[in-house]
One Martini backbone bead per residue (centre of mass of N, CA, C, O) as a GRO file, in nm:
protein
  193
    1MET     BB    1   7.986   8.896  10.561
    2LEU     BB    2   7.792   8.759  10.757
    3LYS     BB    3   7.717   8.524  10.570
    4LYS     BB    4   8.008   8.408  10.525
    5TYR     BB    5   8.109   8.443  10.861
    6ASN     BB    6   7.905   8.329  11.079
    7MET     BB    7   8.062   8.095  11.213
    8HIS     BB    8   8.299   8.263  11.315
    9ILE     BB    9   8.127   8.459  11.482
   10PHE     BB   10   7.997   8.250  11.665
   11ILE     BB   11   8.258   8.146  11.790
   12ALA     BB   12   8.360   8.418  11.901
   13ILE     BB   13   8.122   8.486  12.083
   14VAL     BB   14   8.133   8.228  12.257
   15ALA     BB   15   8.425   8.263  12.353
   16VAL     BB   16   8.384   8.532  12.500
   17LEU     BB   17   8.150   8.445  12.687
   18THR     BB   18   8.303   8.213  12.820
   19ALA     BB   19   8.538   8.370  12.935
   20TYR     BB   20   8.370   8.563  13.104
   21ASP     BB   21   8.220   8.345  13.273
   22LEU     BB   22   8.473   8.212  13.393
   23LEU     BB   23   8.572   8.476  13.543
   24ASN     BB   24   8.249   8.492  13.677
   25TRP     BB   25   8.125   8.224  13.792
   26ASP     BB   26   8.033   8.292  14.096
   27GLY     BB   27   7.838   8.551  13.984
   28ILE     BB   28   7.651   8.355  13.831
   29SER     BB   29   7.391   8.206  13.722
   30ILE     BB   30   7.257   7.907  13.636
   31VAL     BB   31   7.135   8.002  13.372
   32ARG     BB   32   7.392   8.127  13.254
   33LYS     BB   33   7.558   7.865  13.259
   34LEU     BB   34   7.363   7.708  13.071
   35VAL     BB   35   7.377   7.893  12.831
   36ASN     BB   36   7.679   7.845  12.783
   37LEU     BB   37   7.666   7.545  12.732
   38PHE     BB   38   7.476   7.578  12.478
   39ALA     BB   39   7.667   7.750  12.313
   40VAL     BB   40   7.885   7.536  12.278
   41LEU     BB   41   7.699   7.313  12.166
   42GLY     BB   42   7.602   7.480  11.923
   43VAL     BB   43   7.869   7.496  11.779
   44LEU     BB   44   7.919   7.191  11.758
   45HIS     BB   45   7.659   7.131  11.604
   46GLU     BB   46   7.713   7.306  11.351
   47ILE     BB   47   7.968   7.164  11.269
   48GLU     BB   48   7.850   6.878  11.241
   49GLU     BB   49   7.608   6.947  11.050
   50LYS     BB   50   7.783   7.094  10.815
   51TYR     BB   51   8.080   6.909  10.806
   52TRP     BB   52   7.994   6.647  10.834
   53PRO     BB   53   7.926   6.404  10.642
   54GLY     BB   54   7.781   6.635  10.411
   55GLY     BB   55   7.544   6.719  10.574
   56PHE     BB   56   7.216   6.783  10.652
   57HIS     BB   57   7.121   6.953  10.406
   58LYS     BB   58   7.179   6.729  10.194
   59LEU     BB   59   6.961   6.539  10.289
   60MET     BB   60   6.723   6.734  10.244
   61LEU     BB   61   6.761   6.783   9.944
   62LYS     BB   62   6.725   6.490   9.861
   63LYS     BB   63   6.445   6.433   9.987
   64PHE     BB   64   6.319   6.709   9.828
   65GLU     BB   65   6.438   6.743   9.544
   66ILE     BB   66   6.689   6.952   9.552
   67ASN     BB   67   6.890   7.157   9.399
   68ALA     BB   68   7.192   7.272   9.506
   69ASP     BB   69   7.197   7.526   9.308
   70ASP     BB   70   6.910   7.636   9.448
   71PHE     BB   71   7.083   7.672   9.713
   72ASP     BB   72   7.128   7.912   9.973
   73VAL     BB   73   7.354   7.857  10.204
   74GLU     BB   74   7.418   8.132  10.331
   75SER     BB   75   7.124   8.204  10.408
   76ALA     BB   76   7.068   7.957  10.582
   77ASN     BB   77   7.307   7.995  10.781
   78PHE     BB   78   7.219   8.276  10.871
   79ALA     BB   79   6.948   8.196  10.996
   80VAL     BB   80   7.077   8.014  11.211
   81PHE     BB   81   7.251   8.228  11.343
   82VAL     BB   82   7.019   8.412  11.432
   83PHE     BB   83   6.874   8.206  11.603
   84TRP     BB   84   7.105   8.163  11.808
   85MET     BB   85   7.142   8.459  11.894
   86VAL     BB   86   6.862   8.496  12.010
   87TYR     BB   87   6.871   8.271  12.219
   88LEU     BB   88   7.123   8.373  12.370
   89ALA     BB   89   7.030   8.658  12.433
   90LEU     BB   90   6.779   8.579  12.593
   91GLY     BB   91   6.933   8.411  12.805
   92TYR     BB   92   7.114   8.646  12.907
   93ILE     BB   93   6.909   8.883  12.946
   94GLY     BB   94   6.662   8.668  13.048
   95ALA     BB   95   6.743   8.507  13.320
   96ASN     BB   96   6.470   8.580  13.484
   97MET     BB   97   6.331   8.456  13.218
   98VAL     BB   98   6.331   8.123  13.188
   99PHE     BB   99   6.174   8.070  12.918
  100PHE     BB  100   6.403   8.150  12.729
  101PHE     BB  101   6.585   7.909  12.798
  102LEU     BB  102   6.371   7.678  12.749
  103MET     BB  103   6.386   7.693  12.442
  104THR     BB  104   6.656   7.534  12.431
  105ILE     BB  105   6.548   7.276  12.549
  106VAL     BB  106   6.344   7.217  12.327
  107LEU     BB  107   6.544   7.219  12.094
  108SER     BB  108   6.722   6.982  12.194
  109ILE     BB  109   6.504   6.764  12.186
  110PHE     BB  110   6.428   6.802  11.891
  111GLU     BB  111   6.706   6.742  11.768
  112ALA     BB  112   6.729   6.450  11.864
  113PHE     BB  113   6.476   6.353  11.723
  114ILE     BB  114   6.534   6.442  11.422
  115HIS     BB  115   6.808   6.293  11.391
  116THR     BB  116   6.696   6.013  11.449
  117ALA     BB  117   6.461   6.014  11.240
  118GLY     BB  118   6.651   6.062  10.990
  119ILE     BB  119   6.732   5.772  10.942
  120LYS     BB  120   6.449   5.689  10.832
  121ILE     BB  121   6.373   5.920  10.640
  122HIS     BB  122   6.663   5.863  10.468
  123ASN     BB  123   6.748   5.564  10.453
  124LEU     BB  124   6.984   5.474  10.634
  125ASN     BB  125   7.253   5.247  10.700
  126LYS     BB  126   7.325   5.432  10.936
  127PRO     BB  127   7.321   5.550  11.286
  128TYR     BB  128   7.342   5.855  11.122
  129THR     BB  129   7.348   6.211  11.152
  130PRO     BB  130   7.436   6.518  11.098
  131GLY     BB  131   7.429   6.615  11.454
  132MET     BB  132   7.351   6.381  11.658
  133VAL     BB  133   7.558   6.384  11.886
  134THR     BB  134   7.508   6.683  11.979
  135ALA     BB  135   7.205   6.655  12.018
  136TRP     BB  136   7.231   6.449  12.253
  137LEU     BB  137   7.399   6.632  12.435
  138MET     BB  138   7.175   6.846  12.455
  139ALA     BB  139   6.959   6.659  12.579
  140ILE     BB  140   7.115   6.591  12.834
  141ALA     BB  141   7.144   6.889  12.920
  142ALA     BB  142   6.839   6.934  12.940
  143ILE     BB  143   6.780   6.738  13.168
  144TYR     BB  144   6.973   6.865  13.366
  145SER     BB  145   6.834   7.147  13.364
  146VAL     BB  146   6.562   7.063  13.472
  147ILE     BB  147   6.672   6.968  13.742
  148ARG     BB  148   6.815   7.242  13.823
  149LEU     BB  149   6.525   7.409  13.779
  150ASN     BB  150   6.399   7.310  14.018
  151GLY     BB  151   6.195   7.577  14.144
  152ILE     BB  152   6.231   7.796  13.908
  153ALA     BB  153   6.048   7.652  13.710
  154ALA     BB  154   5.742   7.675  13.573
  155PRO     BB  155   5.498   7.544  13.387
  156ILE     BB  156   5.451   7.809  13.224
  157ASP     BB  157   5.740   7.828  13.114
  158TYR     BB  158   5.720   7.577  12.933
  159LEU     BB  159   5.482   7.670  12.761
  160ILE     BB  160   5.610   7.925  12.649
  161ALA     BB  161   5.858   7.787  12.526
  162ILE     BB  162   5.707   7.610  12.322
  163VAL     BB  163   5.569   7.834  12.166
  164LEU     BB  164   5.827   7.996  12.092
  165PHE     BB  165   5.964   7.768  11.943
  166VAL     BB  166   5.758   7.711  11.722
  167VAL     BB  167   5.763   7.994  11.601
  168SER     BB  168   6.073   8.021  11.552
  169PHE     BB  169   6.105   7.759  11.382
  170ALA     BB  170   5.909   7.838  11.156
  171ILE     BB  171   6.071   8.080  11.064
  172LEU     BB  172   6.331   7.931  10.999
  173ALA     BB  173   6.216   7.725  10.797
  174SER     BB  174   6.115   7.941  10.598
  175ARG     BB  175   6.395   8.060  10.535
  176ILE     BB  176   6.525   7.801  10.431
  177TRP     BB  177   6.323   7.736  10.207
  178SER     BB  178   6.368   8.008  10.056
  179SER     BB  179   6.670   7.928   9.989
  180ALA     BB  180   6.528   7.699   9.786
  181GLY     BB  181   6.262   7.825   9.648
  182ILE     BB  182   6.032   7.769   9.867
  183THR     BB  183   5.724   7.763   9.953
  184ARG     BB  184   5.501   7.702  10.192
  185LYS     BB  185   5.321   7.522  10.021
  186ASP     BB  186   5.548   7.337   9.910
  187MET     BB  187   5.649   7.240  10.181
  188PHE     BB  188   5.394   7.081  10.266
  189GLU     BB  189   5.390   6.893  10.022
  190LYS     BB  190   5.674   6.764  10.072
  191ILE     BB  191   5.616   6.653  10.357
  192ARG     BB  192   5.373   6.461  10.266
  193GLN     BB  193   5.551   6.262  10.074
   0.00000   0.00000   0.00000
């Protein structure tokens, strides 16, 4: 059930957290407010990435010559759902440990970069990949967040966030590739092509 309805569950969780935060707006920290902003943007990003013309995963399948019938979309989407839930939970629970939230900042900048680079990578005729608009909205929100967190986040927080992002994103990528029946070794070979 979680695999099949993870997008619905993601939307419901973010809606409840947003409603709660709006009711308690004056009493929550700036980090918590920013986590909620990224939760809403995350939902919008996943909707655009998965359902806007064709979806980003279809571009990736085509690029890496993977048969769509060999791709377990539900498992891949579930891995992304778990990824977002962990990021949001860490941001909410660890609001005093700002590096947890900064992982989302790093993710947002990476998303804007990869969706923009995807235009060239996939040899697209139009300057758009599914998910690019919301990825850039997240990147703009990330820049705003860095400005707002000036004096709260130390350089070491950014370093920890980058390391945690790289590790967590590598785990996510590995789960998604395994949903397509590709081993880690095959993945690196396909990336080099």
